[in-house]
C-alpha positions in Angstrom: 104.7 122.4 13.0 101.6 123.1 11.0 100.4 125.6 13.7 103.7 127.3 13.6 103.9 127.7 9.8 100.1 128.9 9.9 101.2 131.7 12.3 104.0 132.8 10.1 102.0 133.0 7.0 99.1 134.9 8.9 101.9 137.4 10.0 103.0 138.1 6.4 99.4 138.3 5.3 98.4 140.6 8.0 101.3 143.1 7.3 100.6 142.9 3.5 96.7 143.6 4.1 97.5 146.7 6.3 100.1 147.9 3.7 97.6 147.6 0.7 94.8 149.0 2.6 96.9 151.9 3.6 98.0 152.6 0.2 94.6 152.2 -1.4 93.1 154.6 1.1 96.0 157.1 1.1 96.2 156.9 5.1 98.5 159.4 6.6 101.9 157.9 8.1 100.4 158.4 11.7 97.4 156.4 11.0 99.0 153.6 9.3 101.7 153.6 12.1 98.9 152.8 14.5 97.6 150.2 12.3 100.9 148.5 12.1 101.3 148.7 15.9 97.8 146.9 16.4 98.8 144.2 13.9 102.2 143.7 15.7 100.2 143.4 19.1 97.8 140.8 17.8 100.7 139.0 16.2 102.5 139.0 19.5 99.5 137.7 21.5 99.1 134.8 19.0 102.9 134.0 17.9 105.1 134.6 20.8 108.4 136.7 21.2 110.1 135.6 18.0 107.3 136.1 15.6 106.4 139.3 17.3 110.0 140.6 17.1 110.2 139.6 13.3 106.8 141.4 12.7 108.0 144.6 14.4 110.9 144.7 12.1 108.9 143.9 9.0 106.3 146.5 9.9 109.0 149.3 10.3 110.6 148.2 7.0 107.0 148.4 5.4 106.2 151.7 7.2 109.5 153.1 5.8 109.3 151.8 2.3 105.7 152.5 1.5 104.7 155.5 3.5 107.8 157.7 4.1 109.1 159.9 1.2 111.0 159.0 -1.0 108.5 156.1 -1.4 109.5 152.5 -2.4 113.1 153.0 -1.1 114.6 152.6 2.4 116.0 156.2 2.2 114.7 158.8 4.7 115.1 162.4 3.8 113.4 164.2 6.7 115.1 163.9 10.2 111.6 164.0 11.7 110.8 160.9 9.8 113.9 159.2 11.3 112.6 159.9 14.7 109.0 158.7 13.7 110.4 155.4 12.4 112.8 154.9 15.5 109.9 155.6 17.7 107.7 153.2 15.9 110.3 150.4 16.0 111.0 150.9 19.8 107.2 151.1 20.5 106.4 148.0 18.4 109.3 145.8 20.1 108.4 147.2 23.5 104.6 146.3 23.0 105.8 142.8 21.7 107.9 142.2 24.8 105.2 143.3 27.1 102.5 141.3 25.6 104.8 138.1 25.5 105.8 138.7 29.1 102.2 139.1 30.1 101.2 135.9 28.3 104.0 134.0 29.9 102.9 135.3 33.4 99.3 134.4 32.6 100.4 130.8 31.8 102.3 130.5 34.8 99.5 131.8 37.1 97.1 129.4 35.3 99.6 126.6 36.0 100.0 127.7 39.6 96.2 127.6 39.8 96.0 124.1 38.6 98.9 123.1 41.0 96.9 124.5 43.8 93.9 122.8 42.7 95.7 119.5 42.6 97.3 120.2 45.9 94.0 121.2 47.5 92.3 117.9 46.1 95.3 115.9 47.4 95.0 117.6 50.9 91.2 116.9 50.9 91.9 113.1 49.9 94.6 113.1 52.7 92.4 114.5 55.3 89.8 112.0 54.3 92.1 109.1 54.5 93.6 110.5 57.7 90.1 110.8 59.4 89.3 107.1 58.1 92.6 105.6 59.7 91.9 107.6 62.9 88.3 106.2 62.9 89.7 102.8 62.3 92.2 103.3 65.1 89.5 104.3 67.5 87.3 101.5 66.6 90.1 99.0 67.2 90.7 100.6 70.4 87.2 100.5 71.5 86.9 96.8 70.3 89.8 96.0 72.5 88.6 97.9 75.3 85.1 96.2 75.2 86.7 92.7 74.7 88.8 93.4 77.8 85.9 94.6 79.7 83.7 91.6 78.7 86.6 89.3 79.6 87.0 90.9 83.1 83.2 90.9 83.6 82.9 87.3 82.6 86.2 85.9 84.4 84.5 85.9 87.9 81.3 84.1 87.1 83.3 81.5 84.9 85.5 81.0 87.8 82.6 80.6 90.0 81.0 78.2 87.7 84.3 76.1 87.5 84.4 75.9 91.2 80.9 74.9 91.8 81.0 72.3 89.0 84.1 70.6 90.7 82.2 70.8 94.0 79.3 69.2 92.4 81.6 66.5 90.7 83.0 65.5 94.2 79.6 65.3 95.7 78.1 63.4 92.9 79.6 60.0 93.9 78.6 57.3 91.6 75.6 59.1 90.1 76.3 58.7 86.4 73.6 61.0 85.1 74.8 63.8 87.5 78.4 63.1 86.4 77.6 63.2 82.8 75.8 66.7 83.3 78.7 68.0 85.2 81.2 66.8 82.5 79.1 68.6 80.0 78.9 71.9 82.1 82.6 71.6 82.5 83.1 71.2 79.0 81.1 74.2 77.8 82.7 76.3 80.6 86.1 75.6 79.3 85.2 76.3 75.8 83.6 79.6 76.8 86.8 80.5 78.6 88.8 79.5 75.6 86.6 81.6 73.1 87.2 84.6 75.4 90.9 84.2 75.5 90.8 83.7 71.6 89.0 86.9 71.1 91.2 88.9 73.3 94.4 87.4 71.5 92.7 88.1 68.2 92.1 91.8 69.2 95.6 92.2 70.3 96.9 91.0 67.0 94.6 93.1 64.9 95.5 96.1 67.0 99.1 95.5 66.5 99.7 95.2 70.4 100.8 91.6 70.0 102.9 89.9 67.3 103.4 86.1 66.7 106.4 84.5 67.8 107.1 82.1 65.0 109.5 79.1 65.3 109.9 75.6 63.7 106.9 73.6 65.2 106.3 69.9 64.2 102.6 69.2 63.4 103.1 65.9 65.6 103.6 68.4 68.7 100.7 70.4 67.7 98.4 67.4 67.6 99.6 66.2 70.9 99.0 69.6 72.6 95.7 69.5 70.9 94.9 66.2 72.6 96.2 67.6 76.1 93.9 70.7 75.8 90.7 68.6 74.5 90.7 65.5 76.7 86.9 65.3 76.8 86.7 65.6 73.0 89.3 62.9 72.6 87.7 60.7 75.1 84.2 61.2 73.6 84.7 59.7 70.1 87.5 58.0 68.0 90.1 60.4 66.5 92.9 59.4 64.2 95.9 61.3 63.7 98.4 60.8 60.8 101.6 62.7 60.1 103.3 62.0 56.8 107.1 60.9 57.3 108.3 63.9 55.0 105.9 66.4 56.5 108.1 69.4 57.2 107.9 71.6 60.4 105.5 74.8 60.5 107.0 78.3 60.9 104.3 79.4 63.3 103.7 80.6 66.8 103.0 77.4 68.7 100.4 78.8 71.0 98.5 80.3 68.2 98.6 77.4 66.0 97.4 75.2 68.8 94.3 77.6 69.2 93.6 77.0 65.4 93.5 73.3 65.9 91.5 73.5 69.0 89.0 75.7 67.6 88.5 73.8 64.4 88.6 70.2 66.3 85.9 71.7 68.6 83.8 72.6 65.7 84.1 69.2 64.0 83.2 67.5 67.4 80.3 69.6 67.8 78.8 69.0 64.3 79.6 65.3 63.9 77.2 62.7 65.1 78.2 60.5 68.2 80.5 57.9 67.5 81.7 59.3 64.2 85.6 59.3 63.7 87.4 62.5 63.2 90.7 62.5 61.3 93.7 64.7 61.7 96.3 64.6 59.1 99.4 66.7 58.1 101.5 66.5 54.8 103.3 68.7 52.3 101.1 71.1 50.4 100.3 69.5 47.1 100.9 72.6 45.1 103.0 75.0 47.0 106.5 73.8 48.3 106.5 76.5 50.9 103.4 75.4 52.7 102.2 72.2 54.6 98.5 71.3 55.0 96.8 70.3 58.2 93.4 68.8 57.5 90.5 67.9 59.8 88.0 65.5 58.4 84.7 65.4 60.0 81.1 63.5 59.3 78.9 66.4 60.1 76.0 67.7 57.8 78.5 69.2 55.4 78.3 72.4 53.5 75.2 73.6 51.8 75.4 74.3 48.0 77.0 77.8 47.1 78.4 78.2 50.5 82.0 77.6 49.5 83.6 79.3 46.3 86.2 77.9 44.2 89.0 79.1 46.6 87.5 77.4 49.6 86.2 80.7 51.1 83.0 80.7 53.0 80.5 82.8 51.1 77.4 82.3 53.4 76.6 81.6 57.1 74.1 78.8 56.7 73.7 75.3 57.9 76.9 73.7 59.1 78.9 77.0 58.4 76.6 78.8 60.9 77.3 76.4 63.6 81.0 76.9 63.1 80.6 80.6 63.0 82.8 82.1 65.9 85.3 79.4 66.1 86.1 79.3 62.4 86.6 83.2 62.3 88.9 83.1 65.3 91.0 80.2 63.6 91.0 82.4 60.3 92.3 85.3 62.1 95.0 83.3 63.9 96.0 81.6 60.7 96.4 84.9 58.9 98.7 86.2 61.7 100.8 83.2 61.2 101.1 83.7 57.4 98.7 80.8 56.7 95.1 80.5 55.7 92.0 78.4 56.3 89.6 76.8 53.7 86.6 74.5 53.9 85.7 71.7 51.4 82.9 69.2 51.2 84.2 65.8 52.2 83.3 62.7 49.9 80.7 60.7 51.7 79.4 63.4 53.6 81.0 65.9 56.1 83.6 68.6 55.8 87.3 69.1 55.3 88.9 72.0 57.2 92.2 72.7 55.6 94.9 74.7 57.3 97.7 75.8 55.1 100.8 77.0 57.0 104.3 78.3 56.0 107.1 75.6 56.0 110.0 76.5 58.7 112.8 75.1 56.6 112.1 77.4 53.6 111.6 80.4 56.0 115.0 79.8 57.6 116.6 79.3 54.3 115.6 82.8 52.9 118.3 85.4 52.9 
């Protein structure tokens, strides 16, 4: 509003100044006409169509009143003066409209320039993001191909080791030391095979080539399947299992959930001293009614200070965490694919608690 008022005042002042200067210097009508035309031009550039048109009319009136005889009246005696005045009015209005049109076109061109710059920036950003996505896809494809190649290359020697181990077991007879060595080799071979299968499953999930088939799964069934998959672990040390009576079913892919437990239980067995009890429990989540919690308690060396943050996330790969490395990361990936999570916490009295939070089947089925 203030800018608009200032422009109007500047318009009146400019016309008054030209009129006063023309009268003071006795300029002829032709010269003063050009002076008025220049003022109208400048006013049109500054003020726009309305102010420019008004200034054209005012300049015409001033031109007639102060510079065409008889002076100080709006009467025009000579026909030539009529022509000059009309020509001036037409010229000033035309100049005003042309200037305003040119300014509008310039503003539109400037706006289009800004839009083009914005579109160019967006195009560059899109191309960068597209290149990044393409690189990620190629990286995932390469990782999957490498894992498949590794699996294929390792499958034959692992199978050969398994066959030879079984052959040695049969020939060992009652040699307890040899039987113990054979059992250790068989255990590690089975663990290696399982790790490779887990890596392939994880790669397929991350690449979107496989999806979890989630269904209601009782934790007791998962514990039972874990015992069947790790007979050597369960026979090597005491392992207690407890499921709360009100513990709900988990909404998970049973095969993937089983691999989570197998990996974490293997880790707990490996870091715990001989004869130490490992505990498996399942109960409702203490804070989230949509989750249940499975916990694995071991008596290993525990977590070094600063390794786990307030949310239970591993912040460093040292000590006990380094020993759990691959199995823990596989378990984390499989848990995330099932809508769950894994956290580690120090166990009072020494050791580690691995907490697996999984979605509850009842709440999942009740959703609309």
